[in-house]
Legacy VTK file of the C-alpha trace (Angstrom):
# vtk DataFile Version 3.0
C-alpha trace
ASCII
DATASET POLYDATA
POINTS 132 float
167.719 -8.853 -58.061
168.607 -6.566 -54.879
171.770 -4.245 -54.572
174.128 -3.748 -51.962
175.887 -0.441 -50.925
179.672 0.464 -50.766
179.441 -0.228 -47.036
178.518 -3.427 -47.804
181.076 -4.437 -50.170
183.768 -2.431 -47.938
182.841 -4.672 -45.056
182.482 -8.098 -47.040
185.558 -8.414 -48.826
185.085 -12.093 -49.601
181.712 -11.239 -51.478
183.681 -8.396 -53.284
186.426 -10.819 -54.418
183.667 -13.368 -55.355
181.904 -11.348 -57.538
185.127 -9.703 -59.474
186.493 -13.457 -59.889
182.887 -14.259 -61.575
183.637 -10.991 -63.787
186.529 -12.391 -64.964
188.922 -11.077 -62.228
188.887 -7.149 -62.850
186.224 -4.833 -62.199
186.244 -1.606 -64.545
187.221 2.073 -62.966
187.908 4.887 -65.247
189.852 3.142 -68.326
191.596 0.656 -65.594
190.570 -2.833 -64.825
191.119 -2.894 -61.152
191.732 -6.712 -59.284
189.868 -7.455 -56.227
192.634 -6.213 -53.943
192.988 -3.066 -55.800
188.917 -2.398 -55.714
188.639 -3.214 -51.982
191.596 -0.730 -51.447
189.247 2.020 -53.216
186.382 0.770 -51.383
188.127 0.959 -47.956
189.725 4.034 -48.586
188.657 7.114 -46.436
189.888 10.681 -46.157
193.187 11.340 -44.454
193.416 7.360 -43.940
197.192 7.149 -44.921
196.193 4.513 -47.379
197.577 3.530 -50.915
194.941 5.437 -52.585
195.188 8.992 -53.467
192.675 11.095 -54.877
191.803 14.958 -55.478
188.888 15.120 -53.596
186.089 13.395 -51.200
183.750 13.952 -54.354
185.626 12.003 -56.401
186.722 9.222 -54.038
182.841 8.435 -53.206
181.845 8.589 -56.989
184.571 6.105 -57.635
183.300 4.012 -54.711
179.627 4.535 -56.127
180.976 3.122 -59.472
182.839 0.089 -58.233
179.535 -0.598 -56.123
177.489 -0.425 -59.268
179.655 -2.538 -61.364
179.549 -5.123 -58.785
175.971 -5.051 -58.169
175.105 -5.154 -61.935
177.673 -8.138 -62.271
175.296 -9.662 -59.727
172.227 -9.516 -61.583
170.492 -5.963 -60.272
168.760 -4.068 -63.203
170.212 -0.970 -64.424
167.884 1.714 -66.169
169.379 3.447 -69.360
169.996 6.453 -67.230
171.834 4.651 -64.469
174.172 3.220 -66.976
174.780 6.547 -68.767
175.879 7.907 -65.374
178.188 4.751 -64.655
179.479 5.616 -68.244
180.042 9.287 -67.833
181.662 8.630 -64.339
184.108 6.203 -65.969
185.030 8.687 -68.733
185.745 11.338 -66.532
187.808 9.184 -63.739
191.393 8.387 -64.698
193.304 5.660 -62.403
196.659 5.550 -62.641
198.940 2.786 -60.439
202.162 3.999 -60.087
204.332 1.737 -57.652
201.318 0.078 -56.199
199.929 3.624 -55.132
196.382 3.949 -56.920
196.016 7.284 -58.036
192.428 8.815 -58.663
192.085 12.123 -60.792
188.849 13.480 -62.737
188.053 15.768 -65.564
184.762 16.407 -64.197
183.134 19.376 -62.452
182.246 19.118 -59.104
178.667 19.740 -60.055
178.990 16.947 -62.738
180.443 14.756 -60.402
177.902 15.635 -57.511
175.179 14.725 -59.915
176.625 11.052 -61.303
177.225 10.084 -57.763
173.623 10.796 -56.635
172.417 9.043 -59.420
174.530 5.975 -59.040
174.290 5.944 -55.665
170.357 6.246 -55.841
170.811 2.953 -57.874
173.036 0.878 -55.181
170.752 1.832 -52.225
167.555 1.278 -54.345
166.900 -2.138 -53.252
168.454 -3.108 -50.146
169.345 -6.948 -50.205
168.933 -6.560 -46.295
LINES 1 133
132 0 1 2 3 4 5 6 7 8 9 10 11 12 13 14 15 16 17 18 19 20 21 22 23 24 25 26 27 28 29 30 31 32 33 34 35 36 37 38 39 40 41 42 43 44 45 46 47 48 49 50 51 52 53 54 55 56 57 58 59 60 61 62 63 64 65 66 67 68 69 70 71 72 73 74 75 76 77 78 79 80 81 82 83 84 85 86 87 88 89 90 91 92 93 94 95 96 97 98 99 100 101 102 103 104 105 106 107 108 109 110 111 112 113 114 115 116 117 118 119 120 121 122 123 124 125 126 127 128 129 130 131
């Protein structure tokens, strides 16, 4: 099964919502289960966009977006290696999601080096077999 990139899901909210519905209505990020609307908000967030998503670094935002993308790709049937699944699990373990008054706040305990390595591994999975 092919995989889509975070840009695909960002630009195809109806696909994102359909996959999340198939997943039971939520997608995991950190220890939080995000609705399709909240997941889409994270995917749509860009630096300094004034959205309801806040994060401690652009690296953290990219990692969170890659994790959501990977979870969606896996739910669609993409095959993930044990190394890639370990990276997704480690990223989820290192990301904290707090939702306060509709504001989605992302923080992390991961070092920049670790977050960068996890992002690269997960992004490689997400872009490995583009659906075209």
